[in-house]
N, C-alpha and C positions, 0 to 999 in steps of 0.2 A: 645330513648329506655324507656320503663316503669321501675319503680323500680323492682329489682330482686325478691322481695317478692310479687309482685303482678301478678295475671294471666291475661294477657292482653286480651285473648279472652273471659273472662268472664265479664271484664270491658266493652268490646267493645259491646257485645249482651245486657248487662244490660243497658248500655248508649244508645244505639239504641232503646231498648223497651220503657225506660222511656221518652225519647224524643217523641216518638209515642204517649204515654199517655199524655204527655203535649199538643200536638197538637190537639189530640181528644178532650180534655176539652176546648182548645180554640175555637174549631169549635162548640162545645156545647154553649159556651157563646156567640159566633156571632150569632148562631141561635136562642136562646131562651132568654138570658140576654138582647140581644140587638135587640129583635124583633121589637121594636118601630122604629128603624133605617130605616126599610122599608118602612115606611110612613113618613118619616123626610123631604122629599122634597130635601135632599142633595144625589146626585147620588152615589157619593162614599161610603158613609155610607149604603144606600141600597143595594149596590153591594157586600160589606163585609158581611153583614147579610144574603143576599141571598145566597152567597157561602157557609156559614156555614150551613145553613138550607139544601141546596142540598146535601151536604156531609153527614149531620146526616141522610137523608132519603134516600141516594143513595146506590147503590150496592158496590162501593168502599169500604166503612165502613162495610158493612156487610160480606165481604170476608177478608178485611185487619185486623179488629180488633180482632178477634180470634188468629190470628198469632202472634201479638206481645204481647197479654195478656197472652197466654200460655207461652211464651217466657221470659216475665216478671217474673211470679211465679216459672217456672221451674228453671231459673236462680238463683232465690232467694233461691230455695231449694238447690241448689248445693252449694251456697256460705255460707251455714251453716257449712260446713266442715272447712272453714276458719275463723270462728268466734270464738274469745276465750271463750266468753260467750253467748249463744243465748237467756237467759233470759234477760240480760242487753239489748241486741240489740232489744229484743222484746218490752221491757219497754220503750226504747227511741223511738221506732216507735210509740207506743201508745201515748206517750206525744206529739209528733209532729202531729199526726193525731187528737189529742183533740185540738190542736191549730188550725188546719184546721176548724175544726166545729165551733169553736168560731168566726174566720174570716168571715167564709161563712153565718154564723147566723147574724152578723153585716151587711155584704153586702146585705143580702135579705131585711133587714128592711130599708136600704138606698134606693136600686134600686126597691123594691116592686115587685121582680121577684124571682122565684123559683131558688135559687141558695145554699140553705142550705145543707151541706153534712153531713148526720147523720152516715153513714156506707160506707164510700168510699174505694177506692182501698188501701190507707195506713192503715186505720183501720182494713180492712180484713187481709193485710200482717203481721199487729202487733199480731192480734189474732191468726193467723196460726203460727207465729214464736213462740209465747208462748206456742201454743199447741205442737209444735216440741220440745221446750224445756221440756215440762213435759214429752214427750216421752223419750227424752234422759236420764231424771232422772230415769224413771221406767225402762229402759233397763238396766242402770248400777245398779240399786238395784237388778234386776232379775239375772244379770250375775256375780255379786260380789261373790256369794258362789263358782262360778266354775273358778274364775279369774287365779288360779294357774294352772288348769288343762287345760284351754281353750286358744289355741293358738291366737295370735292378728289377723291373717288372716282369721281364722275362725269366730271369733267374728265379724270382718267386714262384712263377707259374710252373717252371721245371721242378723245382722242389717239391711243391704241393702235388703235381702229377706223380712224381717218384713215390711219395709218401702214401698216396691213395692207392696206387699199383702194389706196394708192399702190403698195405692193409688187405687188399682182395688176396694177395698171395698167401698171407698168413691164415685167412679164413679156409682157404683151399687146403693148406697142410693140415689145418686142425680138422677138417672134415675127413681128411685121407688117414691119418695117424692116431688122432686122439678121439676121444668120445663125442658123441653128437652135442650140438650146442644145448639142446632139450635136456640132456643128461647132466651137463654142466651146472645148469641152473635147477634141476629137478631131483633125480633119483640119487645123485652122487655116485654114479657108475665109475669105474676105474678100468685100466687095462693092464695086462700083465706082459711086460716085455722082458722080465728077468734082467733088467738093466737099469741100475739105480741111476746112473746119469740122466736117463730119459725122463726120469721123475721131474727133472727140473724144468722140463718142456711140457710134458703131458702128464695127464692123470695117471699115476702108477700106484698100484696098491702098496707097494712097500714105502711110500712116502706120506701115506694118509694120516695127517694128524688133527688137531683140533680145528685148526683152519688151514686150508690148502688152496692155494692158487700158484698153479704152474704157470709158465710164460704164455702158453696158448690155452683159450683164445683171446685173453685179455690185451696182448700186445697189439692184436689187430684193432680193437677199440681205441687203444691209445694212439697209434699211428694214424687212425682215420681222424681223431681230433686234431692231431699236429697237422694234417693236410689242410685242414680249414683254417688254422691259425692265422696266417698271412693274408689269406682272402677275406675272412670276416674282420680282422682287426689290422688292416695296413697302417693305420694311424694310432694303433694303441689305444683307442679312444671307445667308450661305450657306444653300443649299437642302439640303445635305449636311454639317453639321458635325461628325457622329459618324464620317465618313470621312476627316477632316482628319488629317494627319499628315506625316512627312518622306518617306514612300513615294512622294509626287506631286511631290517637289523637281525630279526629272529633267526635268520639263516645267513646272511651275508656277513656278519660279524664272526660267527663260528667258522665260516669259508676261509677267512683269513688266518685261522689259526687251527687249520684242520688237522695238521700232523699231531699237535699237541692234544688236541681233543681226542683223537683216536687213541692215543697213548694212555691218556688219563681215563678214558672210558674203559680201556683193558684192566689198568690198575684197580680202579674203583670198583668194577663189577666183581672181579675175582677176590679183591679185599673184602667186600661186604658178604660174599659167599663164605669166605673162611670165617669172618667174624661172627656172622649170626650161626654158622654150623657148630662153632665153639661154644657160643652161649647157650644156645636153646637145644642142643642134641648131646 
């Protein structure tokens, strides 16, 4: 059994999503960082690189990737209800994402392949979490004058409605100014605004790196999850306690350490690519 203060189903889905993200990145590494393996004369190396390339260009990724990315950001939004301080949480994520940028920049210099991550999934999650922390601050300041007259349940409903409205607004903004959702998960289309600052928010050609996650549309998924948090978990207890058990540990345990698993996945995948390339090529 998981610890009583853990919501096992959130750990389960978050762990599943982050493992899928790590696998997706590993396939990218095999397809592009190890593209030279396909001409190495070593069948096993060529097979691995070809497998990664077929995954990146295949229909499996086109339909599968949207599911686990939506799940990842949505669950992250729900988990805001269980964080003691979302500002600190966001700053911690930002520090780790900065480390990812440093490591991938160094790896790109060694491998001479495009693996630098300027604004990846962790960077995006960090910025969104900080944005949510700002929302929390503004909401508390706006409702403080009415704190004595406003019942907690009504305050919770107002907060959830505002978050849901923002989520819808973000989707509308994305559809108007960004690439279509189908392009986000499929063809990797970009826009040309000739404005580098906009690349922080929308898919901009000048920002394209090995892993690119601007704020839109992912902030909409996160805020949607946050809008459900206090409604689904008002007592901070599992919705499915009867299903709790060791069977879910394969995903729920990684879900408790998703940040470090993501970072370790990056380091291990790129490190193996560098090591095998140095030994066999």
